[in-house]
Structures are given as structure tokens and as C-alpha cells.
gemmi code that builds the backbone of each chain (N, CA, C; Angstrom):
import gemmi

chains = {
    "A": [
        ("UNK", (95.997, 116.575, 82.121), (95.726, 115.942, 83.434), (96.692, 116.537, 84.450)),
        ("UNK", (96.152, 117.047, 85.543), (96.997, 117.631, 86.569), (97.766, 116.528, 87.257)),
        ("UNK", (98.992, 116.872, 87.679), (99.815, 115.906, 88.364), (99.515, 115.850, 89.846)),
        ("UNK", (100.324, 115.106, 90.553), (100.223, 115.028, 92.004), (100.732, 116.353, 92.589)),
        ("UNK", (99.965, 116.911, 93.481), (100.390, 118.159, 94.101), (100.558, 117.953, 95.601)),
        ("UNK", (101.475, 118.728, 96.170), (101.749, 118.638, 97.588), (101.851, 120.043, 98.169)),
        ("UNK", (101.396, 120.159, 99.399), (101.425, 121.450, 100.077), (101.781, 121.243, 101.535)),
        ("UNK", (102.642, 122.080, 102.138), (103.394, 123.142, 101.468), (104.606, 122.576, 100.747)),
        ("UNK", (105.312, 123.420, 100.047), (106.538, 122.958, 99.393), (107.689, 122.924, 100.402)),
        ("UNK", (107.643, 123.854, 101.337), (108.634, 123.891, 102.407), (107.938, 124.190, 103.727)),
        ("UNK", (108.473, 123.617, 104.794), (107.960, 123.918, 106.119), (109.112, 123.877, 107.111)),
        ("UNK", (109.221, 124.948, 107.889), (110.237, 125.002, 108.933), (109.507, 125.147, 110.258)),
        ("UNK", (109.705, 124.203, 111.136), (109.023, 124.234, 112.436), (110.040, 123.925, 113.525)),
        ("UNK", (109.646, 124.238, 114.757), (110.502, 123.939, 115.892), (110.158, 122.558, 116.450)),
        ("UNK", (111.140, 121.979, 117.049), (110.943, 120.693, 117.716), (109.772, 120.802, 118.688)),
        ("UNK", (108.894, 119.799, 118.642), (107.740, 119.798, 119.530), (106.473, 120.334, 118.893)),
        ("UNK", (106.633, 121.054, 117.787), (105.446, 121.585, 117.114), (104.810, 120.498, 116.241)),
        ("UNK", (103.664, 120.878, 115.701), (102.908, 119.971, 114.843), (102.922, 120.491, 113.415)),
        ("UNK", (103.032, 119.589, 112.460), (102.977, 119.980, 111.054), (102.067, 118.993, 110.320)),
        ("UNK", (101.312, 119.527, 109.389), (100.443, 118.690, 108.569), (100.784, 118.894, 107.106)),
        ("UNK", (101.113, 117.829, 106.430), (101.434, 117.856, 105.017), (100.231, 117.337, 104.240)),
        ("UNK", (100.028, 117.913, 103.063), (98.875, 117.509, 102.262), (99.314, 117.025, 100.902)),
        ("UNK", (98.612, 116.036, 100.407), (98.864, 115.495, 99.073), (97.547, 115.359, 98.318)),
        ("UNK", (97.511, 115.900, 97.124), (96.364, 115.702, 96.236), (96.801, 114.806, 95.087)),
        ("UNK", (96.254, 113.604, 94.999), (96.686, 112.683, 93.940), (96.071, 113.070, 92.601)),
        ("UNK", (96.516, 112.403, 91.580), (95.905, 112.555, 90.268), (94.468, 112.031, 90.351)),
        ("UNK", (93.554, 112.766, 89.765), (92.151, 112.387, 89.818), (91.939, 110.976, 89.280)),
        ("UNK", (91.213, 110.176, 90.049), (90.933, 108.811, 89.610), (91.919, 107.777, 90.093)),
        ("UNK", (92.992, 108.234, 90.716), (93.983, 107.287, 91.228), (93.563, 106.822, 92.623)),
        ("UNK", (93.278, 105.530, 92.732), (92.854, 104.993, 94.015), (94.025, 104.773, 94.971)),
        ("UNK", (95.192, 104.521, 94.390), (96.365, 104.230, 95.213), (97.124, 105.506, 95.528)),
        ("UNK", (97.437, 105.680, 96.795), (98.210, 106.852, 97.229), (99.282, 106.369, 98.185)),
        ("UNK", (100.499, 106.838, 97.958), (101.658, 106.422, 98.740), (102.338, 107.649, 99.341)),
        ("UNK", (102.897, 107.447, 100.523), (103.791, 108.434, 101.131), (105.179, 107.816, 101.254)),
        ("UNK", (106.182, 108.627, 100.910), (107.577, 108.231, 101.048), (108.324, 109.371, 101.730)),
        ("UNK", (109.509, 109.067, 102.228), (110.333, 110.091, 102.867), (111.797, 109.864, 102.509)),
        ("UNK", (112.485, 110.978, 102.290), (113.924, 110.912, 102.088), (114.576, 111.778, 103.152)),
        ("UNK", (115.414, 111.138, 103.956), (116.083, 111.838, 105.041), (117.549, 112.018, 104.693)),
        ("UNK", (118.034, 113.239, 104.781), (119.455, 113.591, 104.682), (120.192, 112.886, 103.541)),
        ("UNK", (119.651, 112.917, 102.343), (120.343, 112.366, 101.186), (120.421, 110.858, 101.147)),
        ("UNK", (119.702, 110.210, 102.042), (119.685, 108.755, 102.009), (118.627, 108.282, 101.023)),
        ("UNK", (118.359, 106.990, 101.031), (117.398, 106.475, 100.071), (115.987, 106.922, 100.424)),
        ("UNK", (115.155, 106.962, 99.412), (113.750, 107.274, 99.595), (113.086, 106.041, 100.203)),
        ("UNK", (112.394, 106.260, 101.330), (111.807, 105.124, 102.028), (110.290, 105.203, 102.062)),
        ("UNK", (109.669, 104.087, 101.877), (108.225, 103.950, 101.910), (107.698, 104.192, 103.319)),
        ("UNK", (106.593, 104.928, 103.420), (105.937, 105.146, 104.698), (104.629, 104.365, 104.773)),
        ("UNK", (103.705, 104.668, 103.840), (102.456, 103.926, 103.852), (101.729, 104.036, 102.526)),
        ("UNK", (100.699, 103.210, 102.394), (99.946, 103.073, 101.161), (98.450, 103.042, 101.474)),
        ("UNK", (97.717, 103.914, 100.783), (96.257, 103.906, 100.838), (95.695, 103.315, 99.552)),
        ("UNK", (94.617, 102.566, 99.687), (93.769, 102.270, 98.549), (92.424, 102.903, 98.883)),
        ("UNK", (92.085, 103.893, 98.075), (90.945, 104.764, 98.415), (91.160, 105.288, 99.828)),
        ("UNK", (90.217, 105.103, 100.738), (90.405, 105.682, 102.070), (91.019, 104.706, 103.069)),
        ("UNK", (91.303, 103.492, 102.635), (91.810, 102.475, 103.548), (93.330, 102.386, 103.541)),
        ("UNK", (93.892, 102.262, 104.737), (95.326, 102.034, 104.854), (95.604, 100.572, 104.559)),
        ("UNK", (96.367, 100.305, 103.506), (96.673, 98.931, 103.137), (98.008, 98.464, 103.687)),
        ("UNK", (98.901, 99.386, 103.846), (100.233, 99.024, 104.332), (100.830, 100.249, 104.998)),
        ("UNK", (101.008, 100.192, 106.296), (101.650, 101.317, 107.000), (102.902, 100.836, 107.714)),
        ("UNK", (103.523, 99.829, 107.136), (104.703, 99.220, 107.744), (105.903, 100.154, 107.804)),
        ("UNK", (105.903, 101.202, 107.001), (107.042, 102.098, 106.984), (106.913, 103.304, 107.894)),
        ("UNK", (105.790, 103.460, 108.562), (105.604, 104.597, 109.456), (106.581, 104.480, 110.627)),
        ("UNK", (107.351, 105.548, 110.883), (108.436, 105.441, 111.862), (107.956, 105.194, 113.295)),
        ("UNK", (106.885, 105.850, 113.688), (106.394, 105.717, 115.059), (105.008, 106.368, 115.141)),
        ("UNK", (104.452, 106.373, 116.321), (103.078, 106.855, 116.465), (102.965, 108.373, 116.492)),
        ("UNK", (104.074, 109.060, 116.258), (103.966, 110.517, 116.100), (103.475, 110.889, 114.708)),
        ("UNK", (103.446, 109.918, 113.840), (103.010, 110.131, 112.458), (101.605, 109.571, 112.278)),
        ("UNK", (100.725, 110.416, 111.720), (99.353, 109.988, 111.480), (98.949, 110.391, 110.065)),
        ("UNK", (98.539, 109.413, 109.292), (98.110, 109.689, 107.920), (96.630, 109.402, 107.782)),
        ("UNK", (95.969, 110.248, 107.000), (94.550, 110.059, 106.734), (94.271, 110.323, 105.277)),
        ("UNK", (93.197, 109.721, 104.806), (92.754, 109.984, 103.438), (91.230, 109.959, 103.448)),
        ("UNK", (90.680, 111.050, 103.855), (89.238, 111.163, 103.982), (88.558, 111.135, 102.627)),
        ("UNK", (87.561, 110.275, 102.480), (86.799, 110.204, 101.241), (87.570, 109.660, 100.062)),
        ("UNK", (88.751, 109.163, 100.308), (89.522, 108.575, 99.225), (90.082, 109.572, 98.232)),
        ("UNK", (90.131, 110.845, 98.628), (90.691, 111.842, 97.700), (92.070, 112.279, 98.190)),
        ("UNK", (92.140, 113.482, 98.765), (93.456, 113.958, 99.213), (93.843, 113.245, 100.500)),
        ("UNK", (95.121, 113.348, 100.819), (95.638, 112.725, 102.030), (96.422, 113.753, 102.834)),
        ("UNK", (96.440, 113.565, 104.146), (97.276, 114.387, 105.010), (98.184, 113.484, 105.824)),
        ("UNK", (99.346, 114.027, 106.116), (100.308, 113.339, 106.977), (100.679, 114.325, 108.083)),
        ("UNK", (100.310, 113.962, 109.297), (100.556, 114.841, 110.435), (101.699, 114.296, 111.270)),
        ("UNK", (102.582, 115.185, 111.662), (103.675, 114.816, 112.552), (103.480, 115.611, 113.839)),
        ("UNK", (103.299, 114.896, 114.945), (102.996, 115.540, 116.207), (103.474, 114.690, 117.382)),
        ("UNK", (104.374, 115.205, 118.196), (105.196, 116.385, 118.004), (106.403, 116.079, 117.125)),
        ("UNK", (106.821, 117.067, 116.393), (107.957, 116.865, 115.487), (109.264, 116.777, 116.256)),
        ("UNK", (110.164, 115.921, 115.772), (111.499, 115.779, 116.312), (112.523, 116.133, 115.232)),
        ("UNK", (113.746, 116.361, 115.651), (114.780, 116.781, 114.702), (114.962, 115.759, 113.583)),
        ("UNK", (114.883, 114.468, 113.943), (115.133, 113.409, 112.957), (114.015, 113.270, 111.922)),
        ("UNK", (112.934, 114.047, 112.097), (111.842, 114.006, 111.126), (112.132, 114.876, 109.907)),
        ("UNK", (113.178, 115.662, 109.977), (113.538, 116.519, 108.851), (113.832, 115.683, 107.613)),
        ("UNK", (113.389, 116.173, 106.485), (113.610, 115.462, 105.232), (112.618, 115.919, 104.191)),
        ("UNK", (112.608, 115.226, 103.091), (111.648, 115.518, 102.031), (110.602, 114.411, 102.018)),
        ("UNK", (109.349, 114.824, 102.085), (108.227, 113.882, 102.097), (107.576, 113.891, 100.725)),
        ("UNK", (107.576, 112.745, 100.105), (107.001, 112.602, 98.766), (105.674, 111.874, 98.841)),
        ("UNK", (104.789, 112.274, 97.981), (103.535, 111.571, 97.792), (103.511, 111.055, 96.361)),
        ("UNK", (102.913, 109.908, 96.165), (102.779, 109.347, 94.824), (101.394, 108.728, 94.690)),
        ("UNK", (100.900, 108.693, 93.476), (99.613, 108.041, 93.254), (99.678, 107.165, 92.018)),
        ("UNK", (98.782, 106.209, 91.963), (98.733, 105.336, 90.786), (97.324, 104.834, 90.568)),
        ("UNK", (97.019, 104.597, 89.287), (95.722, 104.015, 88.955), (95.824, 102.495, 89.021)),
        ("UNK", (96.917, 101.984, 88.475), (97.123, 100.541, 88.461), (98.003, 100.165, 89.634)),
        ("UNK", (98.419, 98.923, 89.636), (99.265, 98.462, 90.732), (100.739, 98.665, 90.427)),
        ("UNK", (101.052, 99.370, 89.377), (102.440, 99.341, 88.946), (103.142, 100.692, 88.877)),
        ("UNK", (102.654, 101.591, 88.101), (103.387, 102.826, 87.850), (102.897, 103.940, 88.765)),
        ("UNK", (103.798, 104.498, 89.524), (103.455, 105.567, 90.453), (103.953, 106.896, 89.923)),
        ("UNK", (103.139, 107.915, 90.114), (103.477, 109.272, 89.719), (103.711, 110.084, 90.993)),
        ("UNK", (104.844, 110.779, 91.003), (105.251, 111.462, 92.221), (104.919, 112.948, 92.184)),
        ("UNK", (104.674, 113.486, 93.374), (104.531, 114.915, 93.543), (105.894, 115.557, 93.755)),
        ("UNK", (105.914, 116.882, 93.876), (107.192, 117.596, 94.007), (107.847, 117.450, 95.366)),
        ("UNK", (107.112, 116.963, 96.337), (107.673, 116.792, 97.667), (107.471, 117.999, 98.559)),
        ("UNK", (107.497, 117.741, 99.860), (107.500, 118.796, 100.876), (108.791, 118.665, 101.657)),
        ("UNK", (109.551, 119.743, 101.675), (110.802, 119.733, 102.447), (110.471, 120.202, 103.861)),
        ("UNK", (110.658, 119.318, 104.824), (110.374, 119.637, 106.220), (111.685, 119.806, 106.970)),
        ("UNK", (111.808, 120.928, 107.641), (112.977, 121.184, 108.476), (112.496, 121.394, 109.895)),
        ("UNK", (113.011, 120.584, 110.800), (112.667, 120.717, 112.218), (113.903, 121.251, 112.933)),
        ("UNK", (113.738, 122.411, 113.597), (114.892, 123.049, 114.248), (114.807, 122.960, 115.772)),
    ],
    "B": [
        ("UNK", (115.198, 91.127, 104.004), (114.383, 92.219, 103.483), (114.911, 92.643, 102.116)),
        ("UNK", (113.965, 93.129, 101.304), (114.364, 93.623, 99.988), (115.290, 94.806, 100.134)),
        ("UNK", (116.275, 94.894, 99.233), (117.120, 96.076, 99.195), (117.545, 96.328, 97.760)),
        ("UNK", (117.913, 97.570, 97.508), (118.380, 97.982, 96.191), (119.703, 98.689, 96.372)),
        ("UNK", (120.679, 98.299, 95.582), (122.006, 98.879, 95.697), (122.375, 99.589, 94.411)),
        ("UNK", (122.710, 100.847, 94.528), (123.224, 101.605, 93.388), (124.721, 101.807, 93.607)),
        ("UNK", (125.501, 101.433, 92.624), (126.931, 101.293, 92.827), (127.656, 102.612, 92.987)),
        ("UNK", (127.192, 103.628, 92.310), (127.883, 104.911, 92.322), (126.989, 105.971, 92.929)),
        ("UNK", (127.523, 106.732, 93.869), (126.736, 107.813, 94.452), (126.895, 109.115, 93.658)),
        ("UNK", (128.097, 109.299, 93.117), (128.348, 110.493, 92.319), (129.094, 110.094, 91.049)),
        ("UNK", (128.630, 110.611, 89.931), (129.283, 110.364, 88.642), (129.450, 111.694, 87.934)),
        ("UNK", (130.658, 111.912, 87.427), (130.927, 113.147, 86.671), (131.382, 112.750, 85.266)),
        ("UNK", (130.720, 113.283, 84.276), (131.047, 112.965, 82.887), (131.109, 114.229, 82.040)),
        ("UNK", (131.791, 114.126, 80.949), (131.766, 115.193, 79.941), (130.674, 114.874, 78.929)),
        ("UNK", (130.167, 115.913, 78.300), (129.157, 115.703, 77.264), (129.676, 114.736, 76.208)),
        ("UNK", (128.785, 113.909, 75.711), (129.039, 112.909, 74.675), (129.644, 111.625, 75.233)),
        ("UNK", (129.991, 111.629, 76.505), (130.501, 110.384, 77.098), (129.350, 109.404, 77.278)),
        ("UNK", (129.705, 108.139, 77.374), (128.682, 107.111, 77.604), (128.452, 106.945, 79.108)),
        ("UNK", (127.234, 106.545, 79.425), (126.833, 106.427, 80.818), (126.346, 105.016, 81.104)),
        ("UNK", (126.766, 104.478, 82.235), (126.143, 103.267, 82.752), (126.081, 103.377, 84.263)),
        ("UNK", (124.881, 103.307, 84.792), (124.663, 103.346, 86.232), (124.197, 101.969, 86.690)),
        ("UNK", (124.879, 101.451, 87.685), (124.577, 100.106, 88.136), (123.465, 100.066, 89.170)),
        ("UNK", (122.678, 98.986, 89.117), (121.612, 98.764, 90.089), (121.474, 97.270, 90.306)),
        ("UNK", (121.546, 96.856, 91.544), (121.299, 95.468, 91.907), (120.246, 95.415, 93.007)),
        ("UNK", (119.445, 94.363, 92.992), (118.402, 94.229, 93.999), (118.535, 92.865, 94.646)),
        ("UNK", (117.920, 92.716, 95.795), (118.146, 91.503, 96.561), (117.005, 90.494, 96.486)),
        ("UNK", (115.850, 90.890, 96.003), (114.693, 89.997, 96.060), (114.741, 88.967, 94.950)),
        ("UNK", (114.457, 87.717, 95.253), (114.576, 86.636, 94.286), (113.327, 86.305, 93.513)),
        ("UNK", (112.203, 86.870, 93.871), (110.956, 86.538, 93.185), (110.701, 87.447, 91.999)),
        ("UNK", (109.476, 87.466, 91.563), (109.097, 88.325, 90.433), (109.053, 89.779, 90.891)),
        ("UNK", (109.713, 90.619, 90.135), (109.789, 92.027, 90.517), (109.443, 92.925, 89.336)),
        ("UNK", (109.034, 94.109, 89.665), (108.927, 95.186, 88.687), (110.090, 96.128, 88.955)),
        ("UNK", (110.670, 96.657, 87.894), (111.882, 97.466, 88.044), (111.689, 98.829, 87.403)),
        ("UNK", (112.261, 99.840, 88.039), (112.058, 101.208, 87.576), (113.358, 101.998, 87.701)),
        ("UNK", (113.499, 102.974, 86.838), (114.449, 104.046, 87.037), (113.662, 105.354, 87.041)),
        ("UNK", (113.879, 106.128, 88.106), (113.303, 107.457, 88.202), (114.434, 108.476, 88.128)),
        ("UNK", (114.100, 109.668, 87.692), (115.077, 110.749, 87.615), (114.502, 111.998, 88.261)),
        ("UNK", (115.361, 112.738, 88.950), (114.946, 114.010, 89.529), (115.900, 115.084, 89.027)),
        ("UNK", (115.420, 115.912, 88.112), (116.217, 117.039, 87.622), (116.205, 118.135, 88.672)),
        ("UNK", (117.219, 118.990, 88.668), (117.293, 120.050, 89.684), (116.009, 120.875, 89.753)),
        ("UNK", (115.436, 120.942, 90.946), (114.236, 121.733, 91.152), (112.952, 121.110, 90.663)),
        ("UNK", (113.030, 119.884, 90.196), (111.829, 119.236, 89.679), (111.486, 118.001, 90.507)),
        ("UNK", (110.312, 117.429, 90.232), (109.907, 116.252, 90.976), (110.396, 114.977, 90.296)),
        ("UNK", (110.293, 113.892, 91.008), (110.680, 112.597, 90.481), (109.851, 112.248, 89.248)),
        ("UNK", (110.546, 111.814, 88.210), (109.851, 111.412, 86.985), (110.283, 110.006, 86.615)),
        ("UNK", (109.366, 109.269, 86.048), (109.685, 107.922, 85.599), (110.489, 107.985, 84.307)),
        ("UNK", (111.633, 107.336, 84.316), (112.513, 107.292, 83.147), (112.198, 106.074, 82.287)),
        ("UNK", (112.077, 104.939, 82.957), (111.687, 103.717, 82.268), (111.286, 102.671, 83.296)),
        ("UNK", (110.677, 101.591, 82.791), (110.160, 100.559, 83.690), (110.249, 99.202, 83.002)),
        ("UNK", (110.358, 98.179, 83.806), (110.326, 96.812, 83.314), (109.323, 96.023, 84.136)),
        ("UNK", (108.382, 95.392, 83.412), (107.423, 94.521, 84.082), (107.623, 93.084, 83.632)),
        ("UNK", (107.748, 92.889, 82.340), (107.948, 91.548, 81.795), (108.320, 91.706, 80.324)),
        ("UNK", (108.681, 90.590, 79.698), (108.965, 90.621, 78.268), (110.423, 90.910, 77.974)),
        ("UNK", (110.647, 91.666, 76.925), (112.006, 91.983, 76.475), (112.801, 92.625, 77.600)),
        ("UNK", (113.930, 92.009, 77.972), (114.690, 92.550, 79.114), (115.418, 93.852, 78.803)),
        ("UNK", (115.479, 94.225, 77.540), (116.078, 95.505, 77.187), (114.951, 96.514, 77.034)),
        ("UNK", (114.944, 97.483, 77.916), (113.841, 98.437, 77.983), (114.333, 99.801, 77.530)),
        ("UNK", (113.574, 100.425, 76.679), (113.929, 101.774, 76.223), (113.006, 102.787, 76.912)),
        ("UNK", (113.610, 103.858, 77.389), (112.828, 104.882, 78.060), (112.894, 106.209, 77.318)),
        ("UNK", (112.588, 107.259, 78.070), (112.599, 108.590, 77.472), (114.016, 109.126, 77.368)),
        ("UNK", (114.195, 110.109, 76.523), (115.444, 110.857, 76.387), (116.642, 109.980, 76.048)),
        ("UNK", (116.428, 108.883, 75.358), (117.522, 108.053, 74.877), (118.095, 107.082, 75.890)),
        ("UNK", (117.456, 106.976, 77.053), (117.925, 106.041, 78.068), (117.390, 104.635, 77.804)),
        ("UNK", (118.163, 103.654, 78.233), (117.721, 102.285, 78.177), (118.268, 101.542, 79.397)),
        ("UNK", (117.641, 100.406, 79.705), (118.113, 99.600, 80.828), (117.945, 98.137, 80.463)),
        ("UNK", (118.819, 97.321, 80.990), (118.774, 95.902, 80.715), (118.573, 95.133, 82.005)),
        ("UNK", (117.550, 94.302, 82.005), (117.251, 93.437, 83.135), (117.989, 92.120, 82.934)),
        ("UNK", (118.878, 91.801, 83.863), (119.577, 90.517, 83.825), (119.177, 89.767, 85.076)),
        ("UNK", (118.264, 88.829, 84.903), (117.677, 88.143, 86.050), (118.712, 87.372, 86.853)),
        ("UNK", (119.650, 86.731, 86.150), (120.643, 85.897, 86.820), (121.594, 86.722, 87.686)),
        ("UNK", (121.705, 87.999, 87.366), (122.590, 88.883, 88.121), (121.812, 89.823, 89.044)),
        ("UNK", (120.504, 89.710, 89.048), (119.649, 90.599, 89.851), (120.001, 92.060, 89.567)),
        ("UNK", (120.193, 92.366, 88.302), (120.632, 93.709, 87.959), (119.687, 94.378, 86.977)),
        ("UNK", (119.720, 95.693, 86.993), (118.895, 96.505, 86.095), (119.669, 97.796, 85.851)),
        ("UNK", (120.732, 97.715, 85.073), (121.619, 98.850, 84.850), (121.053, 99.810, 83.817)),
        ("UNK", (121.272, 101.070, 84.068), (120.802, 102.139, 83.192), (121.926, 102.577, 82.274)),
        ("UNK", (121.606, 102.808, 81.011), (122.642, 103.199, 80.041), (122.146, 104.321, 79.138)),
        ("UNK", (123.129, 105.109, 78.685), (122.872, 106.082, 77.628), (124.167, 106.232, 76.852)),
        ("UNK", (124.132, 106.114, 75.548), (125.379, 106.115, 74.768), (126.100, 107.458, 74.745)),
        ("UNK", (125.345, 108.545, 74.861), (125.974, 109.860, 74.756), (125.182, 110.847, 75.614)),
        ("UNK", (125.780, 111.263, 76.729), (125.035, 112.132, 77.646), (125.121, 113.586, 77.219)),
        ("UNK", (124.139, 114.344, 77.686), (124.088, 115.773, 77.427), (124.107, 116.514, 78.760)),
        ("UNK", (124.424, 117.792, 78.700), (124.452, 118.605, 79.905), (123.103, 118.538, 80.624)),
        ("UNK", (122.036, 118.451, 79.851), (120.684, 118.425, 80.416), (120.368, 117.121, 81.155)),
        ("UNK", (121.265, 116.152, 81.086), (121.053, 114.905, 81.827), (121.528, 115.021, 83.272)),
        ("UNK", (122.104, 116.148, 83.619), (122.509, 116.387, 84.998), (121.295, 116.269, 85.907)),
        ("UNK", (121.363, 115.330, 86.845), (120.189, 115.015, 87.662), (120.593, 113.943, 88.665)),
        ("UNK", (119.622, 113.561, 89.502), (119.822, 112.425, 90.383), (118.951, 111.278, 89.890)),
        ("UNK", (119.530, 110.093, 89.830), (118.863, 108.927, 89.260), (118.642, 107.881, 90.344)),
        ("UNK", (117.426, 107.351, 90.364), (117.054, 106.381, 91.388), (116.566, 105.092, 90.743)),
        ("UNK", (117.138, 104.008, 91.185), (116.650, 102.697, 90.802), (115.630, 102.257, 91.859)),
        ("UNK", (114.566, 101.603, 91.441), (113.541, 101.179, 92.386), (112.974, 99.837, 91.967)),
        ("UNK", (112.545, 99.095, 92.957), (112.007, 97.751, 92.748), (110.688, 97.641, 93.485)),
        ("UNK", (109.746, 96.958, 92.880), (108.534, 96.625, 93.611), (108.192, 95.177, 93.343)),
        ("UNK", (107.533, 94.614, 94.314), (107.115, 93.219, 94.204), (105.601, 93.214, 94.196)),
        ("UNK", (105.040, 92.794, 93.091), (103.592, 92.775, 92.970), (103.047, 91.687, 93.872)),
        ("UNK", (102.289, 92.111, 94.871), (101.784, 91.137, 95.831), (100.387, 91.532, 96.261)),
        ("UNK", (99.407, 90.868, 95.712), (98.031, 91.146, 96.098), (97.573, 92.540, 95.763)),
        ("UNK", (98.207, 93.145, 94.802), (97.793, 94.477, 94.401), (98.542, 95.585, 95.083)),
        ("UNK", (99.408, 95.263, 96.014), (100.117, 96.314, 96.729), (101.570, 96.296, 96.324)),
        ("UNK", (102.120, 97.428, 95.943), (103.469, 97.401, 95.402), (104.281, 98.605, 95.828)),
        ("UNK", (104.605, 98.688, 97.088), (105.475, 99.775, 97.540), (106.814, 99.675, 96.818)),
        ("UNK", (107.387, 100.827, 96.556), (108.672, 100.893, 95.878), (109.790, 100.863, 96.903)),
        ("UNK", (110.820, 100.072, 96.603), (112.049, 100.068, 97.385), (113.100, 100.759, 96.533)),
        ("UNK", (113.656, 101.846, 97.036), (114.583, 102.663, 96.267), (116.028, 102.391, 96.649)),
        ("UNK", (116.894, 102.599, 95.681), (118.303, 102.698, 95.975), (118.620, 104.089, 96.508)),
        ("UNK", (119.867, 104.302, 96.888), (120.262, 105.560, 97.518), (120.382, 106.716, 96.533)),
        ("UNK", (120.338, 106.406, 95.243), (120.426, 107.463, 94.236), (121.847, 107.682, 93.749)),
        ("UNK", (121.958, 108.111, 92.514), (123.248, 108.477, 91.923), (123.125, 109.878, 91.359)),
        ("UNK", (123.978, 110.763, 91.831), (124.005, 112.131, 91.307), (124.936, 112.173, 90.101)),
        ("UNK", (124.385, 112.552, 88.981), (125.148, 112.668, 87.738), (125.348, 114.131, 87.411)),
        ("UNK", (126.594, 114.501, 87.191), (126.921, 115.855, 86.731), (127.580, 115.735, 85.370)),
        ("UNK", (127.009, 116.400, 84.376), (127.558, 116.378, 83.029), (128.117, 117.757, 82.727)),
        ("UNK", (129.390, 117.787, 82.384), (130.048, 119.061, 82.080), (130.114, 119.288, 80.579)),
        ("UNK", (129.878, 120.530, 80.154), (129.917, 120.837, 78.715), (131.308, 120.614, 78.122)),
    ],
}
model = gemmi.Model(1)
for chain_id, residues in chains.items():
    chain = gemmi.Chain(chain_id)
    for i, (resn, *xyz) in enumerate(residues, 1):
        res = gemmi.Residue()
        res.name, res.seqid = resn, gemmi.SeqId(i, " ")
        for name, pos in zip(("N", "CA", "C"), xyz):
            atom = gemmi.Atom()
            atom.name, atom.element = name, gemmi.Element(name[0])
            atom.pos, atom.b_iso = gemmi.Position(*pos), 0.0
            res.add_atom(atom)
        chain.add_residue(res)
    model.add_chain(chain)
structure = gemmi.Structure()
structure.add_model(model)
structure.setup_entities()
């Protein structure tokens, strides 16, 4: 069974530009989560999809962040326009049940 | 708000030493508890989990954790560490609520094991 995949693995962009991160969950996993780790701090929850519906987006920092999950399969997280404080590692996780989440390798975003 | 506290940010041990990493959480209701590990260059992996039942949980690679409800703790232990245990360890808590269970993570503990 293939794991959670994320693309790209690294992204370096300038302040003000737009970046789109992609996450492909494990096949059959209805639950998809986005998390972020900024500058060695704790990993923080961003939002949760069940299939294509946003169930909890309480962790989204502001309206520069837009997440979608078209058709309940892969998900994208767009940052527009990017700011310096958006730098960090963005993790995606998926789960079949309500309990155990499987994480992807993360996307390291650097905003200069 | 829920929070998770990991007592040590950096731990340095020699091989064969015993390990205990502390984790405390703030939520008073029913929780699910996890330890994740991130080896250098790899993604987060589940080390062990507690949902209910026996509070002493055994995970992969010889790790175990004990849930002490009265202390709101879920400490990770290993009797004898190896160089390959060098990694960052994260304690996480989720509260099962209507099917939605975002994870609340601690800040992580970086473990370095020297040969």
C-alpha cells in the first residue's frame, strides 16, 4: 500500500508569490489533515477534510491560505500571497478511521 | 485549550542507556495518546498509541509508554537505546469528538544516541 505522498518536497519562493502544495492520501482514506511546523516549534493542526468537505479549518492562520480537496482524493494547499512567517514544513496526514493518522514526508517551504 | 508538554527538548545518551521522555497533556476528558518519531530524513511514523485498556502500551522497536490518567501523563520509555534511535520524538493527543480528531502535538524532543 502506497503511503501519503506530498509534492513538492521543497519550495523556495519570494515574498508575495503564490505556492501550491499537494497531498495524495493513502487510497481509501476519507480523512485528510494538514499540519504545519514553523521554525522547530510544535506541529500545529491547520485543517481536516472528510472526503471533499472541510470539517474543521480552525487552525488555518488567515485567508491567505486556501485548501481544497476536489473529488475527495488529493488535496491542495495554496498560499497567496506568501509571507516570510509562512516558512516551515507542511505535513499532510490521512486516516481511514477516526484515530490513527499516517503522515507524508512533508513539504519544506521557504519564503525569502 | 488543549496543550501537550514535552519536558526535554534535547536528550543525549550513550548506547545501552535507558530512556524516558516525559509528556503531559492538559485535557481532562477522554483522550487518545500517541508517540510519533521522525528519523533523520524520514517522515513522521507512529511509534505507539493508546486508546483504551491496558495503560502500558508496547510499540515498535522496543519502545513502551505508560498512561497515568491521574497525572495526565504518557511517558515514553526504552530500557536500552541504540544509535539508530537517534531521532525526534513527538507526543500527541487527540480528543475523539464526533468523528473528528485533530492531533495536538508537543514541541518534540531531539534524541541523540552516541556509540
